LUMKOL-527641 format. One record per residue (C-alpha): x, y, z. Coordinates in steps of 0.001 Angstrom, whole numbers, plus 500000, padded with zeros to 6 digits. Each point is the difference from the previous one (the first is absolute). Last residue first. Layout:
BEGIN
XYZ
...
This chain:
BEGIN
473507490728510296
503190501178499681
503157498037499007
500232501516496291
497303502490499664
496277499895498806
497590502930499212
496592499226498155
499405504053499876
497077501518501138
501202503386500795
499263498713503313
502263496690499032
502973502418498999
500168501958503379
499626497568502170
502512498201497946
502681503080500414
502986499112497549
503542499388501673
499661496122499674
502648499971496910
498493497245497959
496620501821500406
497101498755497273
497247501320499232
496795499699498377
497127502401498965
499309498836496373
499945502357496705
502577502465501711
499527503267498381
497462501619502592
501126497913503437
503117501686499557
499805502839501412
497767498539502428
502931498173501313
502050502990500451
503487499531499236
502529501816503004
501820496169500065
499929499640496766
502250503590499474
501427498401502901
501761497616498166
499730496632501292
500881498356497479
497183497086498449
496369500914500436
498201497747497805
496896501300498230
497182497512499429
497261499667497061
502250503134498611
497642503019497261
503148502580500772
502478498552502706
502511501465498371
498384502761499017
499174501567503600
503691498418501176
501450502438497293
501789500158496680
499208496473499167
502579497046499108
498951496802497931
502374496583500889
501345498441497042
503510502624500138
500384498226503656
504025501200500489
500291502865498113
496434501250500581
500266499627504281
503463502122498987
498281502490498532
496843500329502807
501845499543503609
499400503957500626
496334499823500765
498697496381499232
496866499298497651
499303496456498193
497483498826498234
498756496317499719
498243497927497951
499208496566501800
501112496863497272
501683497758503253
503387501668498397
499196503473501312
499307498818503720
503531498799499990
501122503574498468
498474502179502147
500775497517502947
503914499932499009
500182503395499283
498819500969503909
501553497611501167
503179501732498443
503542498326499531
500993502502498284
497539503073499264
502008502891501909
498684503931499550
500193500202504134
497901502371502311
497733496490500148
500904496663499867
500766497676497535
498812501736497406
496784499286497591
497167501425502362
496382500071499918
499069497209497298
496034500464498139
499431496745499316
496646499042496844
498811496690500121
500257497647496555
501237497465502152
500382500934503228
498096496618501218
498750498556503268
496615503012500604
502827503090499080
500839500614504111
501156496730500277
501948500061497572
501031503486500939
500850497911503655
502389497271497722
501875502621498357
500739501479503572
500479496366500856
503197499616497706
501599503077500547
499668498894503722
502028496467499279
503270502469499110
500350500913503173
499677496842501059
501885498144498303
503231502744500822
499461499528503521
500362495660499327
503019500195498217
500855502444502642
499435497061502086
503371498194498724
502242502848501417
501870497875502290
499258496748497795
502340501475497319
502901499760502374
502352498605497128
501863502805498914
498784500391496381
496410498714501459
500132503372502351
501149502329496459
496684498790499176
497820500471502374
501287503329500229
499875500798496576
495984498901499831
500254502560503536
501385502695498406
497833499473496732
496283500083501651
501418502988502293
501843502731497497
498537500677497122
496399500062500801
497283497728501169
498522499474503829
497158498493500497
496050500503498875
498516500778503129
501042499549504098
501535502664502052
502623498930502267
502657502146498737
500088502360503028
497099498398503012
502773498987502425
500795496786500424
502239499385503977
497590503358500593
496844497927499772
498015502788499065
500517498383496429
497656496831500870
496846502011500332
500786502349496753
500577497297498471
497700497807501082
497136502627499365
501541500788496205
499482495934499158
497095499572500888
498131496882500624
497584497780498136
501542497085500630
501670499502496468
500432504134499132
501797499442503143
502246497497499173
500766501003496657
501056503752502556
502004498259501545
502487498385497352
500115503787498646
500927501337504062
502758497559499839
500673501065496566
501010503751500807
501672498677503198
502499498067497395
500818502222498129
500958502890502122
502440496589501755
500867499688496272
500797503682499456
502413499936503273
501222496993498972
501020500981496628
501464503830500968
501913498903503462
501776497013498355
501739501715497757
501544502272503079
500246496744502108
502454498384497075
501663502870499393
501407500626503489
498400502438502383
499639503811501292
496463500942500381
499337503519500711
496659501031501329
498857503672499161
500489502425502769
499848503164497896
503534500432499388
500001496694498415
498255501541496827
501922502592500204
502964498299499777
499144497890497511
502614500528497548
502466500337502578
499854496327501354
499796498796496366
503480501642499813
501116498849503662
498910496647499103
499052498163502884
501777496488501785
498657497071499646
503343498389498222
498958499281496530
497097502903500286
496128499759500102
497882503709500577
496293500152501301
498749502951500363
496788500504502215
496143501096499496
500705501924497370
499680504059500006
501515501139496564
499622496995497997
496810498851501588
498572503168499613
501149499714496063
498493496555499852
496765500774501465
497871498769497042
501841497453499498
501671498660503409
503452500036499830
502364497887502345
503058499713498259
503087498242501074
503264501565500843
502929497136498918
503568501782500060
502947499193498202
503553501631500194
502083500797496907
503873499362499775
498251499058496230
501027496169500725
497579500693503138
496977500680497753
500114496520497867
500514498913503050
496565501319502011
498241498378497013
500346496342501613
499138501543503609
497550501821498644
498419497577498042
499283497759503263
496454500354500912
498313500271496928
499281503652498606
497975502692501092
501829502709497826
501478502992502341
503766499060499528
502299503139501049
503476500090498725
502238502436502076
503667502006498108
503063499129501635
501677498966496861
498702501416496682
496934497873497987
500404500153496707
498350496859499376
499806498636502982
496326501992499222
499255498399496685
500473496494501666
498330500984502748
496596501091497933
500614497002497878
499204497357502919
497652502283501173
498343499675497157
500848496707498583
498747498241503827
495989498460499270
498650499380503012
499235496208500396
495824498981499989
500089498777496464
498241500064496505
501445503415499019
502725500928502662
498403502085503120
501372503778499482
503148501964502222
499857503363498860
502753502415499735
501027502082502691
503275499568500383
501610503471501812
502912500752499739
502425503242502909
503219501352498201
498558501535496890
499745501721496642
502309496904498470
497253498011501416
497849501834498228
501664500557496820
500781496520499697
496547499067500473
499206501942496864
496187500557499165
499947502745502250
497584502032502714
500679503040502379
499456501400503115
501269502622502073
499324502156496735
497886502450501705
497367499654497300
500164495707500051
500316499889504114
496896502064499724
497705497901497590
500940496506501861
499055501220503044
496708501883498003
499263496423497982
500561497791503306
497481501334501798
497451496925499066
501390497415498122
498736499662496422
502777498330497602
501835501997497595
501651502945501794
500316502939498392
502570502559501107
500804500474496666
503497497874500484
497473497256501324
497899500260496634
503663499463498022
501172497305502147
496838497810499873
500385500084495844
503347499688499685
499735496342502325
503238499311500898
500243501940503231
501792501698502434
499167502731502620
502690502845501239
499338501491503318
501289502732501652
499461499237503399
497603502702502667
497390497518501495
497833501137497244
502619498562497639
499924496397501754
496399499971499714
499884501167495946
502101497184499786
498255497077502062
497019501314498634
501052499447495986
502419496771500940
497303498218502050
496875500499497513
502333499525496892
502933502141499992
502976497647499868
503444501265501064
500037502429502489
503150501998500422
501030502197503021
502093502736500774
500038500725503335
């Protein structure tokens, strides 16, 4: 099929490359000339494992190309995916739909009768029904097909999703979209065909559930800290209950990034607009618990520095909000680093992939070229992003460069016995 992808950020670039991998001819469009220029050279403007090879492969064959002209992209295709961002409005919880509205206006200006527009952006419930009128006026159809990408696993999540959700006007499947996803569906991937509102709610409901589960175990970590219990042992025990399970039951510094925080806040804002804010009022507590873990991390660092961070040197391992990503949006790691700096500490940060982005968003922090250099002379080391590189560090390797052997594991993945046996004072969120 001939496909256009409007928006070539994280979602759009991944989706465009994946559609080419499935055998389609794809044109990606974006208003950012610099981004398009890099993509045309087969270069990915962000870090995502597996994507550079996939993208360069299909740019080289001509199955995938990029343009700054939405008109060109729409004229070249019959199936159009809208993959633009929906950031949080400044100073509000609500989602900013300016980019979605602008993309749909541009696409609808060139639509041919019988073509199909597919919304993949995460939007407040009710958005698809509003936009459907614009599409239908052009004799085309709208399908809402939410994305479920996890940063660091985006290629696999696109090519081998755990489900495909299609929201349509009449609840009937879209034949062009079924054809586009034929290779995926033939593998037995579950297909859910529903209405617009349900399709829109699937993404935010899933993210809200995951955020709730993460914040629940972090709330238990708070209880463990004052009772002398161990949250990792608690999580292992309750996770054996098949109704609960072990996944996402991992206490630590909490979630961040460009999806979970802004999605649950936008969900709360939309519920308030609909007059059912009490139904999701618990999400405010979920958000609060998540943010409190960041403050507790600073508390532990302060405790290891005899009650004050002023004049102390702090080595920070991690800047991205999660491993295998260079995304620093709402990063707990950088939030903690900045808070420690505000208390008067000299902070040095290292991350394997997110250094450039971190410097752009937090230019007042100091950065080091390696984990060893970030920790040199440190009074306390903070492990804030669970990169494999950090998990593999030998305590003795850091012992020779720090001033004081103090470490706080914000992700609960380091072995306490290993560090303590090497003479370190080891603290972690929710652990003895």
